[in-house]
N, C-alpha and C positions, 0 to 999 in steps of 0.2 A: 455473559447473551453475547449469543452465536449470530450476527452477523454474516448477509450473503458472501461478504469475500471469504470468511471466515468458512464458510459451508460449502463453500468452491474448493479451499485447498484440500480441506475433507474431503471432499471427495476427490481431488489429486492424487489424495491418500493413498485411495482403495482404492488407486487405479496399481498405483506401484505393487499394495502390494495382491492385488490378481495374478496377473503378469510373473510376480513372484511365486507366488502359488503355481500358478504353469507351468513354468521353468520345470518348476519340480519335480512337476511332473515329467514332464518331455523326458529332466533326466532323467527318469523312470523307468518311462518305455525306451528310452536311449541302452538303460543296460538287462530291460530284461527281453527286447531284440537285442543282443549282441551274445548272451548267452543260451538265448535262441540259436544263432546260428555257427558258436563254436558248438552246439550241444548234433547238428545236424552236416558242420562239415569234419565229421571225422577226427584226424590223425591232428587238427588243431591245438592247437597249448589255450590256452587262458587264457594268458596273455597277448595280444596278437596288438599292437596299436596302431597300425593302419587300419585290421579291419577296425579298428572302435573307430580309425578317428570316420569311413568307407559307412558306418553305420547311425553313428554320427551326422554325418554330411547330412544323407539323406535320407535319415526321419526330422532333423530340421528343411530341408529342403519339402519334403513335400506335407510337414502339420503348420510351418510359413509360408509355405506356396495355396493350402488348400484357407488357414486363414484369414490369404493377405485377398484371396478370390474373393472370399465374401463380403467379408468390410469393404471391398471398390460393390460390391452389389447394393449392399445400402450406402454409400455413400450417397445418394442420393436424400435420404434422409426419412423422417419418420413415415409419409407416405411410401415408398415402398414398402415394409415392411407392413404396410395394413393391407398392402391393394396382396400383396404373398398369405394376408390369411383371410383376405375373400375379402377385405371390406369393401366398401364404396360409398365415397365423398356427401357431404349430409352437406347443399346449400341452402340457404334459408328460402330461394326461391323452389325449393324442390321436397321441402320439410312439409310434409303434406298432412302429418298427424301430431294433434292435439301435443304428445310424450315430446316428440318432435322440435316442437320448438321451444317443449322448457327445455332440452337439454341445451340446446342455443344459446338460449338467452342465460342458461346460468353456467354454460360453458364463459362465453362473454361478463358479467358479470366478475364469476375467477378470478378469469386473468384483467381488468381494468383493477382493478382491488390489488391485484400484485403489479400494477404496473408493464407488466409484457405484455408483445402480443397475443393477440387468441391467437387459439395453438387449432387449427383445418378437424375437420369433427365429421370421423366415418364411422360407419354403419356395418357389424359385422352380422350376418345372415343367421341367428341363433335366435331361433326364438323363445327358445320352453331355456338362454342358458341368463345365466345375471349373471353377468362380466364387464371389466374395464380396459385401458392399457394407455402408458403414453409411452410416445416413442418419439426416437433424435437424434440428432448430434448438439445445437446451438436454443435457443428461444424459436432463434427465427426456421426451423424443420421441424417443428416440435405437432404431435400431429394427438391427438387422440381418440380410438375407438371404442365406442358403447355398443352391446350386443342389444338386438330389438329386443328378448324377454328384460334386460334390465329397464331398456327406457321404456316399456307398455308396464310395467310390475314393482317401480318402484315410485312410491307415492317426492312431492315435490325434496321436501326435506330429505330423503334418503340417497334420491337422488346427487343433491347438491355435497351429501356425504361422500359418494364417490369419488365423483370429477374431485372437491374437495383431493381426496388420496394418491388424483395423479398432478392434480396441480403442486404435489408434494415432492413427488420424482421428480416433475423439470423442474422448479426451485431447488432443489439438493445436487441436480444433478449427475444424481440415475442415471439417468435413458442413455447418457457417453458409456456410463462403465455397463450397461444393460447391450447395444448394439456390439462393443466390446466380447463382451460376452460369450454376445452368437460364432461370434469369429475366429477367438479361439478356439470355439469347442469346436464348431465345424471340420477343422486342421488336425485336431486329434480324431475324429472318427472317421476323417480318412481311409489312415492305420487299418483301423476293423475294416473296411472299401477295400482297400491290396489287399492284406488275409482271404476277404471269403473271394473275391475275380482269384484268387491262386486258386483256393480249396470247388469251385463249382468250374473253375475252368480245367481244371487237371481232371473232374469227376466226372467232364463230360463224357471228359475222350477213351476208350479202349483201349485199360488196361493189360498188355503181354509179356511176355516173360522176356530173360535177359533184363542187360543194364534200363533197355525201352521202360520197359515197363515198373523198374525200378524206382529210375530216376520220375519218376510220374507218381509214386508209388513216395519216391520221399517230395517234390512236390506240392503232390494234394498234404502231405503234416505242415511241412510249412507253415504252406496259405492256414491251415491249422490254428498254427502255433502264431502266426502276427496275429488272423484274426482274434484270438483269446486275450490276446495281451493286449491287443486293438481297444478292443472290446471290456478289459480295466483299466487302461485308460478313458474308456468311457464316461467309465459309474467314478472315477477319481473324476472326473473332470466336473462333473455333470451334483453329486455329492459340496466340491469349492463351488459354483453354482449353486447349490439349494445353502451352505452356512451363509454365504454373502448376502444371499435375499431374504434369506427371514427376516436378516437384524435390520435391514433397507424398509421391509412390509411394516413393522412395529411401529420404525418411526414417522412411515407416510399414515398409518396406524392414529397414530399423538398430533402429526403435523396437519391433520383434517381436523378432527375434532377441535386442536389449536385457531385455522381457519373460520370455522362454523360460531364452532361454544356450540351445539347440539350433540351430544355423542346420541344417543339415541336415533340419528338419522343414519348410521355409519352401526351401528350400532343393527341396527336396525335389517339392512338393506344385510349385514353377509348374516343375519338369524334369517329371513325369507331367502338364504343360497344353504341356508339346510335346511327349510323345508321341503324344497323342490328334493334337495338328493336323498333326506326317507322319503318322500312321494311317491319320489322315483323309482326307489327299489320294493317298498310296499306300500304301494298304492293308495298314503294316506299320504297330506301332511303331516310333515314334522323336526321336528332337531335330526338331523340326521347327523351322520360321521363325518367327522372333522374337514376330514379332505378326501371327499368316498366319490370326487369328479359330476358327479351328475348335475349337482343346482347353478355348476360355473362351466361346467364341458363345454368346452367348444370344438368341433371335432375335423374342422382341417390339421391337414397330414400338418402341417408347420406349425404347427399346437406347440410341440414340440420342445423342439427346440429358443420356440419362442417364452416358454413359461412362463420367466423369470419376469417379460415386462407385466403379466395377468394385476390383477385387481383377487382373482380370487386362482387357484386349482386348476389348472383351465383341464388335468389332465383322468381318465377316472384309471381305480382297479388301487384299492387296497393299502395291498401292503407298498410296492412302488411310490405309492401318494404320503406313506408314514418316509419309509424311510432317504426317496429323491424329490421331496416334495420343494418351491422354492420357497410355497408359503407354510406360514406359524399351522398351529390345527389350527380349523373355522370357533372350535369354544375357546378355546384358547386366545383367540384370539377377545372376541366374545367378552368371557371373563374382564378383559382389562379394561373392552369402555361402558358394563352391565356387571357391579359385585353382582347383583342379587342373580344374573342367571340366571336359574338353574331347569337351561334343556323346555325351555316354554316352544310349545307346538306356533306356530309361525307360518297362515297361510298364502299360500304367493297367487295373490289374483292382487288383480292387475290393477295399475294406482284410479282409481276417477278421474272421471275428462276433463270436469269442473278445478279439481284442482293444481291449481298450475302455480300459483309466484304463493308466497309465501305471504302472505300480507293483503294480498288483491289487489286496490287506489292504485291507481296511477304515481307516478314521482312528480317530489311541486318538480315543476319545471325548471331545466336549464337557460330557458326559450316562451318566446312570448305565449305559444304555443305551452299543450297536454303531451305530454310523455306518450310512448307503446306503449304496452304491457300486453303480456298476455293472459289475462285476463281478469275477476273483478269488479263491482262497481264505488261512486263518487262516493259511499258513507265511509270512507275512510278516509276521504280526502286530506280534511282537515289535521288525521294523526301525521299523514305519509310526509304535507309541509312543514313540523315543528320536525323531522326527521334528517328534510333536508336541507330546516336550517342548522338544526343542528352538526349536519353535516359543514354542511360551509363556514361558520363559526373553527370546527376543527380540521377545516382547509385554509382558513384563515392564519392559526394559527401557529402554523404550520410551518409560513411562510419566514414565520421567525425562529425557528430549530434550526440548533447549532449545529459544525459540522459533523459531532459525533450522533447525532440524533436522525442526522440525513441518511447516516454512511447504514446504521444498523436498521434503518427503516426500509433502502435493499430492498425488493427482493422478497420481500414478507408479506406477511400475509395473518391478520387475525380477526376476530367477527366484525371491528368494524369498521377495514379496508372491506370486505367483501361488503354489508350493508351499503357505502357508500359509492363500489358497485353497482348493488340494485343499484339502489339513486339514480346514478347519473347515466344507466345507461339504459330508464324505462323514464327517461325524463327529455333524454337525446324527440329533435322534431323528428317521424316517422320520419316524413321529404329523407332526412341525410343518413337513416336509418338502412330506410331502400336505399342510398343509393350506394350503403360505405359493402351490401356483399352483392354488387357487381363487377367484374374491373373496369369496366368504363365511367363506372357508377365514380367507383373510389376513387380514379383514376384525376375528374372534375371536383374531388370531390381537396382533394391535394389542391389541386392549378387555386383550387373558391380560399380553405383560409391561409393563401401566398397573397392573393386580392387584397392591397392595400387601402387603411382607411377615404385617404382619400380618392375623390371622384377626381379629381386630372393624373394622377399617379397612378388607379385606375384606369381611366382610358391606356393610357397609356401602353398598363403590362397588358390587356386586353386588344391594345391594335399589333405588339409582338406575338401575340399567343398566336389570332388569328387567320396566317394565314398558316402557319402548322397541324391549327386540328383541323380535324373533320366536324365539319357543321353539329354534326348530334350532343359533338365531347364541349366543346367551341359552348354551343348552345345554352348545357348543361351547367358549365362551371357560372355562363351567365348566372341561370336558376338556383341552383344552387345558393350562391350571394348572402341571396337575399337570406337566407333560412338561415348562415352563416352569420351573418351581418348580428343576431342581438347575442349565440352565439356565446357564453358563457366564457372563461379562458381555464378557465378548470378540467373544459367538457372537451378544447378541444383535442388535446394528446389524446387523449383516450378513442377520440374516434376514427382519431388514425390506426392505433392498435384494436377497433372491432373492423377495420378494412382489410387489415392483415395478408387477414387472410381470399381474398377476392389480392390484391396484388401481386398475390405469389401466385399468383394462372397470369402473368402476362408474356407472352412471350420474348426470348432474349430482344430481341429490336420492339420491337413495344419497351423495352423493360429500358433502354439504353433510350429511345424518343423520348415515355416521360421523363429523366432523367434531366435529360437538356435540359428540358420546358425550366422544369425550378430550375436550375439554373437561374439560366434567365431571367425568372422571375421574382427571385432573390437578387442578384443586381443589378433588377431596372431602376433604381434605388440613387444607384451606387453604397448603400447602410446595407450590414446586418445585424438584425439582431439577436438579440438571442432564441427568439421562438424559432427567429426561421433557420440560425444552424440550429437547430431541435430539429426543428420539422427534416428540412435536410439530413440531415443524418442518419430518423429514423428508416421517413422512407428508401432509403440508400438500397442499409444491412435486410428490409422490406425485400427487395428484389434482385439483390448483392447473387444469389445462386442460379435469376436464368442470365447474369454475363458470363456463368463458365464459361 
């Protein structure tokens, strides 16, 4: 069984293969451009080392410069990609619908289950499309984007399947590869763009007689040649992009089933996309063509270069979808999940508003009070209690795990992890969950976690903090400590993961001030516990982008 580190090594090897394939594509571009230049040069010999060096250098400069420029644009991580695609950040306080609340809960559950920071969530304004994506360089700048159509049309099991698919991309290291794909392809696109500018720049001028007219005609022809060569290079690049991405999509589908143990959820989401596709084409619901792209189509112009990021192919056009689609055919994906599938027609109806939680009732508390739940009643409290007790027993047994088992479990997910994440999240006191979803509350939450249980030492820590904090943050820290006192240790670090999106919103100055106060609290008793070390390390990683 591959552990987290094996998968990271595999992702690095995939990156090397990707760069090698694109290097071959660039070599092909250089060769084609060299032939074109020799032909248009007239009397030039076929072997001109100086000319070849000039063509190779110019091509490398354009492709490398274009790729570097695009990658620099994407340096900000997943949020940059999400905003370029038209997404808006979804905060807990702004979750206006039951569907949006359901989405945030599912994402938080998955993150807690995997032991990773909760990704920021973005909503794409595509009410008629079911689609999603994950983007980012690392776990700390990852985002998950979901279309409005997916939020409103998928039930909880289907939405969980889609989110699990995106978490597979996060955990398997696909996000960084995908962003590099965007950068490398952008560099090749520039070759065709230069040819296009030469064509239309020359075409707008009056072509007269004599040498001037012939020169402009030659420039026009040269521009056409460069445009054609660049376009072929782009097609080759997209074919490489598609070949790499299709295999990762099958892996993500399989991993999503492993995470949830519920293939029907993911298959149901794919079937609804198929139903939307045929419905859009023929006016009724059905299991449409594999990649016609209307059920998952994203209308923004940037969707093409980011097509490999999405859950389902986001573009329209059957011919290009079959040739250059970054995703396997929809029906093939469904049949791998549901071998009995025979093209069932699936209505793309909106998910019932009351269908929010898979088991209904609140989780057994990790604290003295009840948990915050998406919905449901008290009829299943006993079942929830038994589930939480089983999870607690599992966690206690996990303490005795040996090093190999710990290594294998790092960054992994399975159905038991997901159930544990669900229970932990719903059992958190509402006051702590509310605080974790806004920046200053998240800061106070971390301070509260570092306060010593000994009253005398705690008062000393608070005396250190008082002159360095705004009055509201100081009082919030004291208030939250009363809720944190009874919180089980197994829920404390997951609570920090829930607060990750809020901590990412801190400015550079706020982040530096926050980390300085964290260090003061850690050093207050001149001892460093394992929990303090872990918490300090985690919060440093969560805010490091603000310090750059």
